[in-house]
BALOBA-1460 file (C-alpha; in Angstrom, 3 decimals):
// residues 292
<rec num="1" residu="m" x="27.599" y="-0.632" z="-4.418"/>
<rec num="2" residu="a" x="29.016" y="-4.056" z="-5.348"/>
<rec num="3" residu="s" x="32.463" y="-3.366" z="-3.887"/>
<rec num="4" residu="s" x="30.946" y="-2.851" z="-0.429"/>
<rec num="5" residu="i" x="29.096" y="-6.176" z="-0.394"/>
<rec num="6" residu="p" x="30.928" y="-8.616" z="1.912"/>
<rec num="7" residu="v" x="31.934" y="-12.174" z="1.124"/>
<rec num="8" residu="i" x="30.904" y="-14.661" z="3.809"/>
<rec num="9" residu="v" x="33.106" y="-17.742" z="4.150"/>
<rec num="10" residu="v" x="31.987" y="-20.823" z="6.088"/>
<rec num="11" residu="v" x="34.610" y="-23.522" z="6.651"/>
<rec num="12" residu="g" x="34.722" y="-26.730" z="8.602"/>
<rec num="13" residu="p" x="35.406" y="-30.448" z="8.402"/>
<rec num="14" residu="t" x="33.353" y="-32.940" z="6.446"/>
<rec num="15" residu="a" x="29.913" y="-33.662" z="7.958"/>
<rec num="16" residu="s" x="30.077" y="-30.624" z="10.263"/>
<rec num="17" residu="g" x="26.865" y="-29.145" z="8.844"/>
<rec num="18" residu="k" x="28.545" y="-26.235" z="7.059"/>
<rec num="19" residu="t" x="26.561" y="-26.545" z="3.818"/>
<rec num="20" residu="g" x="23.208" y="-26.450" z="5.602"/>
<rec num="21" residu="r" x="24.347" y="-23.421" z="7.585"/>
<rec num="22" residu="a" x="25.546" y="-21.650" z="4.452"/>
<rec num="23" residu="i" x="22.146" y="-22.203" z="2.841"/>
<rec num="24" residu="k" x="20.414" y="-20.665" z="5.865"/>
<rec num="25" residu="l" x="22.715" y="-17.645" z="5.656"/>
<rec num="26" residu="a" x="21.979" y="-17.310" z="1.949"/>
<rec num="27" residu="q" x="18.246" y="-17.373" z="2.626"/>
<rec num="28" residu="r" x="18.561" y="-14.763" z="5.347"/>
<rec num="29" residu="y" x="20.891" y="-12.360" z="3.535"/>
<rec num="30" residu="n" x="19.856" y="-12.760" z="-0.101"/>
<rec num="31" residu="g" x="22.961" y="-14.740" z="-0.917"/>
<rec num="32" residu="e" x="24.246" y="-17.312" z="-3.364"/>
<rec num="33" residu="v" x="26.494" y="-20.217" z="-2.404"/>
<rec num="34" residu="i" x="29.869" y="-21.078" z="-3.951"/>
<rec num="35" residu="c" x="30.961" y="-24.603" z="-3.011"/>
<rec num="36" residu="a" x="34.715" y="-24.892" z="-2.453"/>
<rec num="37" residu="d" x="35.117" y="-28.650" z="-2.543"/>
<rec num="38" residu="s" x="37.577" y="-30.522" z="-4.733"/>
<rec num="39" residu="r" x="35.201" y="-33.507" z="-5.023"/>
<rec num="40" residu="t" x="31.845" y="-31.908" z="-5.759"/>
<rec num="41" residu="v" x="33.223" y="-30.231" z="-8.895"/>
<rec num="42" residu="y" x="32.765" y="-33.581" z="-10.686"/>
<rec num="43" residu="k" x="29.587" y="-34.426" z="-12.578"/>
<rec num="44" residu="g" x="27.743" y="-37.581" z="-11.591"/>
<rec num="45" residu="m" x="29.527" y="-37.921" z="-8.262"/>
<rec num="46" residu="d" x="26.605" y="-36.969" z="-6.093"/>
<rec num="47" residu="i" x="26.047" y="-39.432" z="-3.269"/>
<rec num="48" residu="g" x="29.685" y="-40.336" z="-2.638"/>
<rec num="49" residu="t" x="30.741" y="-36.692" z="-2.300"/>
<rec num="50" residu="a" x="27.712" y="-35.683" z="-0.192"/>
<rec num="51" residu="k" x="26.844" y="-33.110" z="-2.820"/>
<rec num="52" residu="p" x="23.802" y="-30.982" z="-1.898"/>
<rec num="53" residu="l" x="20.978" y="-32.203" z="-4.096"/>
<rec num="54" residu="a" x="18.539" y="-29.859" z="-5.847"/>
<rec num="55" residu="q" x="15.859" y="-30.282" z="-3.185"/>
<rec num="56" residu="e" x="18.397" y="-29.639" z="-0.430"/>
<rec num="57" residu="q" x="19.539" y="-26.363" z="-1.953"/>
<rec num="58" residu="a" x="16.244" y="-24.823" z="-0.849"/>
<rec num="59" residu="g" x="15.909" y="-22.460" z="-3.793"/>
<rec num="60" residu="v" x="19.345" y="-20.933" z="-3.229"/>
<rec num="61" residu="s" x="21.630" y="-20.631" z="-6.275"/>
<rec num="62" residu="h" x="24.667" y="-22.905" z="-5.908"/>
<rec num="63" residu="w" x="27.911" y="-22.624" z="-7.860"/>
<rec num="64" residu="g" x="31.022" y="-24.791" z="-8.021"/>
<rec num="65" residu="l" x="29.099" y="-28.033" z="-8.542"/>
<rec num="66" residu="d" x="29.277" y="-30.345" z="-11.596"/>
<rec num="67" residu="l" x="31.963" y="-28.357" z="-13.387"/>
<rec num="68" residu="v" x="33.903" y="-31.175" z="-15.065"/>
<rec num="69" residu="l" x="33.737" y="-34.891" z="-15.856"/>
<rec num="70" residu="p" x="35.462" y="-37.384" z="-13.503"/>
<rec num="71" residu="i" x="38.112" y="-38.026" z="-16.164"/>
<rec num="72" residu="d" x="38.998" y="-34.329" z="-16.406"/>
<rec num="73" residu="r" x="41.868" y="-32.661" z="-14.610"/>
<rec num="74" residu="y" x="40.771" y="-29.730" z="-12.469"/>
<rec num="75" residu="t" x="43.220" y="-27.531" z="-10.574"/>
<rec num="76" residu="v" x="43.022" y="-25.094" z="-7.703"/>
<rec num="77" residu="a" x="44.050" y="-22.342" z="-10.126"/>
<rec num="78" residu="e" x="41.005" y="-23.112" z="-12.280"/>
<rec num="79" residu="f" x="38.749" y="-23.063" z="-9.243"/>
<rec num="80" residu="k" x="40.185" y="-19.755" z="-8.098"/>
<rec num="81" residu="r" x="39.466" y="-18.124" z="-11.460"/>
<rec num="82" residu="y" x="35.978" y="-19.615" z="-11.458"/>
<rec num="83" residu="a" x="35.190" y="-18.451" z="-7.913"/>
<rec num="84" residu="d" x="36.535" y="-14.936" z="-8.524"/>
<rec num="85" residu="n" x="34.253" y="-14.611" z="-11.548"/>
<rec num="86" residu="k" x="31.246" y="-15.903" z="-9.606"/>
<rec num="87" residu="i" x="31.882" y="-13.506" z="-6.736"/>
<rec num="88" residu="t" x="31.890" y="-10.605" z="-9.187"/>
<rec num="89" residu="e" x="28.697" y="-11.852" z="-10.854"/>
<rec num="90" residu="i" x="26.882" y="-12.401" z="-7.552"/>
<rec num="91" residu="k" x="27.820" y="-8.964" z="-6.239"/>
<rec num="92" residu="g" x="26.745" y="-7.497" z="-9.570"/>
<rec num="93" residu="r" x="23.266" y="-8.890" z="-8.887"/>
<rec num="94" residu="g" x="23.283" y="-7.129" z="-5.520"/>
<rec num="95" residu="k" x="23.554" y="-10.419" z="-3.646"/>
<rec num="96" residu="v" x="25.979" y="-11.752" z="-1.032"/>
<rec num="97" residu="p" x="28.521" y="-14.406" z="-2.095"/>
<rec num="98" residu="i" x="28.805" y="-17.193" z="0.472"/>
<rec num="99" residu="i" x="31.781" y="-19.531" z="0.065"/>
<rec num="100" residu="v" x="31.394" y="-22.860" z="1.832"/>
<rec num="101" residu="g" x="33.909" y="-25.632" z="1.813"/>
<rec num="102" residu="g" x="36.121" y="-28.205" z="3.309"/>
<rec num="103" residu="t" x="38.947" y="-27.996" z="0.764"/>
<rec num="104" residu="g" x="41.243" y="-25.562" z="2.517"/>
<rec num="105" residu="l" x="43.443" y="-24.871" z="-0.496"/>
<rec num="106" residu="y" x="40.420" y="-23.882" z="-2.585"/>
<rec num="107" residu="v" x="39.193" y="-21.506" z="0.114"/>
<rec num="108" residu="d" x="42.594" y="-19.957" z="0.778"/>
<rec num="109" residu="a" x="43.287" y="-19.483" z="-2.931"/>
<rec num="110" residu="v" x="40.251" y="-17.190" z="-3.095"/>
<rec num="111" residu="i" x="40.393" y="-15.290" z="0.188"/>
<rec num="112" residu="f" x="44.187" y="-14.777" z="0.108"/>
<rec num="113" residu="d" x="44.172" y="-14.105" z="-3.646"/>
<rec num="114" residu="y" x="46.750" y="-16.694" z="-4.688"/>
<rec num="115" residu="q" x="48.653" y="-15.806" z="-7.845"/>
<rec num="116" residu="f" x="49.363" y="-18.904" z="-9.894"/>
<rec num="117" residu="p" x="51.986" y="-19.394" z="-12.601"/>
<rec num="118" residu="l" x="50.864" y="-19.979" z="-16.159"/>
<rec num="119" residu="p" x="49.704" y="-23.587" z="-16.591"/>
<rec num="120" residu="m" x="52.093" y="-26.052" z="-18.150"/>
<rec num="121" residu="s" x="51.525" y="-26.597" z="-21.855"/>
<rec num="122" residu="d" x="49.851" y="-29.862" z="-22.892"/>
<rec num="123" residu="e" x="53.043" y="-30.884" z="-24.678"/>
<rec num="124" residu="d" x="55.208" y="-30.331" z="-21.590"/>
<rec num="125" residu="r" x="52.659" y="-32.002" z="-19.312"/>
<rec num="126" residu="v" x="52.614" y="-35.140" z="-21.463"/>
<rec num="127" residu="h" x="56.414" y="-35.128" z="-21.516"/>
<rec num="128" residu="f" x="56.728" y="-35.042" z="-17.717"/>
<rec num="129" residu="e" x="53.881" y="-37.508" z="-17.158"/>
<rec num="130" residu="n" x="55.793" y="-40.047" z="-19.243"/>
<rec num="131" residu="l" x="58.989" y="-39.728" z="-17.219"/>
<rec num="132" residu="p" x="59.761" y="-42.221" z="-14.436"/>
<rec num="133" residu="r" x="59.792" y="-40.878" z="-10.878"/>
<rec num="134" residu="s" x="63.593" y="-40.989" z="-10.673"/>
<rec num="135" residu="e" x="63.907" y="-38.632" z="-13.651"/>
<rec num="136" residu="l" x="61.333" y="-36.254" z="-12.180"/>
<rec num="137" residu="i" x="63.414" y="-36.078" z="-9.006"/>
<rec num="138" residu="d" x="66.574" y="-35.472" z="-11.044"/>
<rec num="139" residu="y" x="64.820" y="-32.664" z="-12.926"/>
<rec num="140" residu="c" x="63.871" y="-30.984" z="-9.662"/>
<rec num="141" residu="l" x="67.386" y="-31.287" z="-8.256"/>
<rec num="142" residu="k" x="69.031" y="-29.947" z="-11.425"/>
<rec num="143" residu="n" x="66.638" y="-26.977" z="-11.588"/>
<rec num="144" residu="n" x="66.770" y="-26.049" z="-7.876"/>
<rec num="145" residu="i" x="63.146" y="-27.026" z="-7.354"/>
<rec num="146" residu="e" x="62.447" y="-27.994" z="-3.744"/>
<rec num="147" residu="l" x="61.166" y="-31.558" z="-3.600"/>
<rec num="148" residu="p" x="57.765" y="-32.168" z="-1.989"/>
<rec num="149" residu="v" x="57.706" y="-33.840" z="1.418"/>
<rec num="150" residu="d" x="56.443" y="-37.043" z="-0.171"/>
<rec num="151" residu="d" x="58.770" y="-37.361" z="-3.155"/>
<rec num="152" residu="k" x="57.596" y="-40.943" z="-3.697"/>
<rec num="153" residu="n" x="54.272" y="-39.574" z="-4.875"/>
<rec num="154" residu="t" x="54.561" y="-39.026" z="-8.634"/>
<rec num="155" residu="r" x="51.489" y="-36.787" z="-8.745"/>
<rec num="156" residu="r" x="52.982" y="-34.424" z="-6.168"/>
<rec num="157" residu="l" x="56.252" y="-34.323" z="-8.055"/>
<rec num="158" residu="l" x="54.384" y="-33.317" z="-11.209"/>
<rec num="159" residu="r" x="52.516" y="-30.607" z="-9.329"/>
<rec num="160" residu="t" x="55.764" y="-29.293" z="-7.875"/>
<rec num="161" residu="i" x="57.368" y="-29.086" z="-11.313"/>
<rec num="162" residu="n" x="54.327" y="-27.248" z="-12.665"/>
<rec num="163" residu="d" x="54.340" y="-24.864" z="-9.699"/>
<rec num="164" residu="p" x="57.894" y="-24.713" z="-8.284"/>
<rec num="165" residu="y" x="57.061" y="-21.886" z="-5.886"/>
<rec num="166" residu="g" x="54.178" y="-23.707" z="-4.273"/>
<rec num="167" residu="s" x="51.769" y="-20.922" z="-5.183"/>
<rec num="168" residu="r" x="53.270" y="-18.827" z="-2.397"/>
<rec num="169" residu="q" x="52.480" y="-15.530" z="-4.057"/>
<rec num="170" residu="r" x="49.514" y="-14.523" z="-1.934"/>
<rec num="171" residu="r" x="48.196" y="-11.837" z="0.352"/>
<rec num="172" residu="s" x="49.331" y="-11.865" z="3.976"/>
<rec num="173" residu="a" x="45.753" y="-11.214" z="5.085"/>
<rec num="174" residu="p" x="42.356" y="-12.016" z="3.559"/>
<rec num="175" residu="k" x="40.789" y="-9.661" z="1.040"/>
<rec num="176" residu="s" x="38.837" y="-6.786" z="2.563"/>
<rec num="177" residu="n" x="35.113" y="-7.225" z="3.160"/>
<rec num="178" residu="t" x="35.553" y="-10.895" z="4.035"/>
<rec num="179" residu="i" x="33.886" y="-12.558" z="7.025"/>
<rec num="180" residu="i" x="35.306" y="-16.001" z="7.828"/>
<rec num="181" residu="v" x="33.659" y="-18.353" z="10.302"/>
<rec num="182" residu="g" x="34.674" y="-21.912" z="11.103"/>
<rec num="183" residu="i" x="32.380" y="-24.570" z="12.531"/>
<rec num="184" residu="a" x="33.831" y="-25.907" z="15.762"/>
<rec num="185" residu="t" x="32.586" y="-29.450" z="16.286"/>
<rec num="186" residu="n" x="33.050" y="-31.774" z="19.240"/>
<rec num="187" residu="k" x="35.023" y="-34.857" z="18.144"/>
<rec num="188" residu="t" x="32.412" y="-37.277" z="19.463"/>
<rec num="189" residu="t" x="29.591" y="-35.385" z="17.778"/>
<rec num="190" residu="l" x="31.475" y="-35.192" z="14.495"/>
<rec num="191" residu="k" x="32.238" y="-38.928" z="14.567"/>
<rec num="192" residu="q" x="28.555" y="-39.661" z="15.099"/>
<rec num="193" residu="r" x="27.575" y="-37.373" z="12.219"/>
<rec num="194" residu="i" x="30.082" y="-39.091" z="9.937"/>
<rec num="195" residu="m" x="28.766" y="-42.536" z="10.907"/>
<rec num="196" residu="e" x="25.195" y="-41.459" z="10.247"/>
<rec num="197" residu="r" x="26.137" y="-39.963" z="6.903"/>
<rec num="198" residu="t" x="27.901" y="-43.164" z="5.898"/>
<rec num="199" residu="e" x="24.710" y="-45.133" z="6.560"/>
<rec num="200" residu="h" x="22.716" y="-42.552" z="4.622"/>
<rec num="201" residu="m" x="25.043" y="-42.829" z="1.611"/>
<rec num="202" residu="f" x="24.775" y="-46.602" z="1.436"/>
<rec num="203" residu="e" x="21.004" y="-46.534" z="1.935"/>
<rec num="204" residu="n" x="20.704" y="-44.057" z="-0.936"/>
<rec num="205" residu="g" x="22.652" y="-46.053" z="-3.507"/>
<rec num="206" residu="v" x="26.307" y="-45.043" z="-3.307"/>
<rec num="207" residu="v" x="27.373" y="-48.556" z="-4.348"/>
<rec num="208" residu="d" x="25.282" y="-48.303" z="-7.529"/>
<rec num="209" residu="e" x="26.650" y="-44.829" z="-8.198"/>
<rec num="210" residu="a" x="30.249" y="-46.016" z="-7.800"/>
<rec num="211" residu="t" x="29.609" y="-49.047" z="-10.027"/>
<rec num="212" residu="l" x="28.195" y="-46.863" z="-12.790"/>
<rec num="213" residu="l" x="31.070" y="-44.360" z="-12.548"/>
<rec num="214" residu="g" x="33.664" y="-47.114" z="-12.512"/>
<rec num="215" residu="k" x="32.265" y="-48.643" z="-15.686"/>
<rec num="216" residu="k" x="31.860" y="-45.294" z="-17.430"/>
<rec num="217" residu="y" x="35.136" y="-43.573" z="-16.547"/>
<rec num="218" residu="g" x="37.386" y="-46.290" z="-15.141"/>
<rec num="219" residu="w" x="38.391" y="-46.798" z="-11.516"/>
<rec num="220" residu="n" x="41.724" y="-45.043" z="-12.038"/>
<rec num="221" residu="a" x="40.206" y="-41.757" z="-13.188"/>
<rec num="222" residu="e" x="41.420" y="-38.750" z="-11.187"/>
<rec num="223" residu="a" x="38.101" y="-38.225" z="-9.412"/>
<rec num="224" residu="m" x="37.645" y="-41.903" z="-8.587"/>
<rec num="225" residu="t" x="40.571" y="-41.838" z="-6.154"/>
<rec num="226" residu="s" x="38.472" y="-40.121" z="-3.448"/>
<rec num="227" residu="n" x="37.687" y="-41.986" z="-0.239"/>
<rec num="228" residu="v" x="34.429" y="-43.772" z="-0.886"/>
<rec num="229" residu="y" x="34.900" y="-44.941" z="-4.458"/>
<rec num="230" residu="q" x="38.112" y="-46.892" z="-3.937"/>
<rec num="231" residu="v" x="36.679" y="-48.502" z="-0.802"/>
<rec num="232" residu="i" x="33.611" y="-49.590" z="-2.754"/>
<rec num="233" residu="r" x="35.826" y="-50.901" z="-5.532"/>
<rec num="234" residu="t" x="37.448" y="-53.281" z="-3.041"/>
<rec num="235" residu="y" x="34.024" y="-54.315" z="-1.763"/>
<rec num="236" residu="l" x="32.763" y="-55.039" z="-5.279"/>
<rec num="237" residu="s" x="35.823" y="-57.195" z="-5.968"/>
<rec num="238" residu="g" x="34.977" y="-59.322" z="-2.927"/>
<rec num="239" residu="g" x="37.832" y="-57.994" z="-0.849"/>
<rec num="240" residu="q" x="35.709" y="-57.020" z="2.145"/>
<rec num="241" residu="t" x="32.200" y="-57.231" z="3.574"/>
<rec num="242" residu="l" x="29.641" y="-54.446" z="3.369"/>
<rec num="243" residu="e" x="29.993" y="-53.726" z="7.080"/>
<rec num="244" residu="n" x="33.773" y="-53.559" z="6.784"/>
<rec num="245" residu="t" x="33.360" y="-51.219" z="3.817"/>
<rec num="246" residu="k" x="31.225" y="-48.865" z="5.895"/>
<rec num="247" residu="e" x="33.710" y="-48.978" z="8.771"/>
<rec num="248" residu="i" x="36.667" y="-48.238" z="6.513"/>
<rec num="249" residu="f" x="34.873" y="-45.346" z="4.836"/>
<rec num="250" residu="t" x="33.866" y="-43.905" z="8.208"/>
<rec num="251" residu="t" x="37.458" y="-44.155" z="9.451"/>
<rec num="252" residu="r" x="38.815" y="-42.453" z="6.333"/>
<rec num="253" residu="d" x="36.314" y="-39.617" z="6.630"/>
<rec num="254" residu="i" x="37.299" y="-39.122" z="10.261"/>
<rec num="255" residu="q" x="40.925" y="-38.918" z="9.139"/>
<rec num="256" residu="l" x="39.910" y="-36.459" z="6.418"/>
<rec num="257" residu="a" x="38.157" y="-34.293" z="8.999"/>
<rec num="258" residu="k" x="41.339" y="-34.191" z="11.102"/>
<rec num="259" residu="r" x="43.402" y="-33.070" z="8.113"/>
<rec num="260" residu="q" x="40.844" y="-30.416" z="7.244"/>
<rec num="261" residu="m" x="40.844" y="-29.033" z="10.783"/>
<rec num="262" residu="t" x="44.649" y="-28.969" z="10.838"/>
<rec num="263" residu="w" x="44.573" y="-26.819" z="7.698"/>
<rec num="264" residu="f" x="41.867" y="-24.440" z="8.872"/>
<rec num="265" residu="r" x="43.350" y="-24.014" z="12.356"/>
<rec num="266" residu="r" x="46.459" y="-22.503" z="10.778"/>
<rec num="267" residu="n" x="44.411" y="-19.549" z="9.566"/>
<rec num="268" residu="p" x="44.316" y="-16.935" z="12.366"/>
<rec num="269" residu="y" x="41.545" y="-15.028" z="10.607"/>
<rec num="270" residu="v" x="38.941" y="-17.761" z="11.124"/>
<rec num="271" residu="e" x="36.461" y="-17.048" z="13.917"/>
<rec num="272" residu="w" x="35.308" y="-20.344" z="15.384"/>
<rec num="273" residu="a" x="31.756" y="-20.974" z="16.536"/>
<rec num="274" residu="e" x="29.579" y="-23.955" z="17.402"/>
<rec num="275" residu="l" x="27.078" y="-24.791" z="14.658"/>
<rec num="276" residu="p" x="24.070" y="-23.098" z="16.352"/>
<rec num="277" residu="e" x="26.122" y="-19.920" z="16.929"/>
<rec num="278" residu="v" x="27.350" y="-19.451" z="13.356"/>
<rec num="279" residu="e" x="24.362" y="-17.364" z="12.276"/>
<rec num="280" residu="h" x="24.618" y="-15.223" z="15.400"/>
<rec num="281" residu="y" x="28.302" y="-14.471" z="14.740"/>
<rec num="282" residu="v" x="27.675" y="-13.596" z="11.082"/>
<rec num="283" residu="a" x="24.660" y="-11.461" z="12.019"/>
<rec num="284" residu="s" x="26.759" y="-9.507" z="14.528"/>
<rec num="285" residu="a" x="29.577" y="-8.978" z="12.034"/>
<rec num="286" residu="l" x="27.211" y="-7.837" z="9.299"/>
<rec num="287" residu="a" x="25.304" y="-5.498" z="11.608"/>
<rec num="288" residu="s" x="28.402" y="-3.835" z="13.052"/>
<rec num="289" residu="e" x="30.409" y="-3.513" z="9.833"/>
<rec num="290" residu="y" x="27.903" y="-3.478" z="6.994"/>
<rec num="291" residu="n" x="24.562" y="-2.446" z="8.535"/>
<rec num="292" residu="l" x="22.940" y="-5.589" z="7.149"/>
């Protein structure tokens, strides 16, 4: 029965090995993977986002990849609707949905069943996007909308106006039949993995990929603001050496990993395990609760 099929959730910081572990779980338990990553939703952004390539997916169906163009706006509400539909479809095929990701908001939106307000109309969105920051702040103050922590960030102000309640309508606990495991990684080990991945990206043509994307969509496109592409933009303009570019990208990914772990650590329902122990934990949970 589809309703009794569990959802397995694997979370962890960038470069922790969570995608590879999710694929192994999918192979073992007849599953399909849903990627919960705010960067891999963009088409053409493969190397710079460490997107699992076709040969790396090992015959396992992957969802959540290549959903929109880099110039398109994509929200957590859209991802939540997409993931909910995919979970239903996967269970309908008698398979196990496996959510894997490092974007905590995407993951939480699904497992805690966030309820989002209706999206702002295109007309209203254009209106607010054309207002200076000072007027956006005035609008919030006049309408009793709590300002974001960083009210100097115009994008966050716009998001706050579109969602004045901060998407706080959510479950207090995860949906039933959900197994959540987090990959606990030693800081030194994680730093080494990030450094190695940086080298791998540059060896495999991330500079060429960024150059092509920059020419095609513009460097100021929403998706092009992610870590690696802006760093490469500076390198291409002659602002830094290749080695400095690699160092800066590595540092930013380490900082990203810290932010990700801060988010995930706030969730008391995550069971933490070292990478080699993830399968053992999931196997125990499935055997004791689902006879799988």
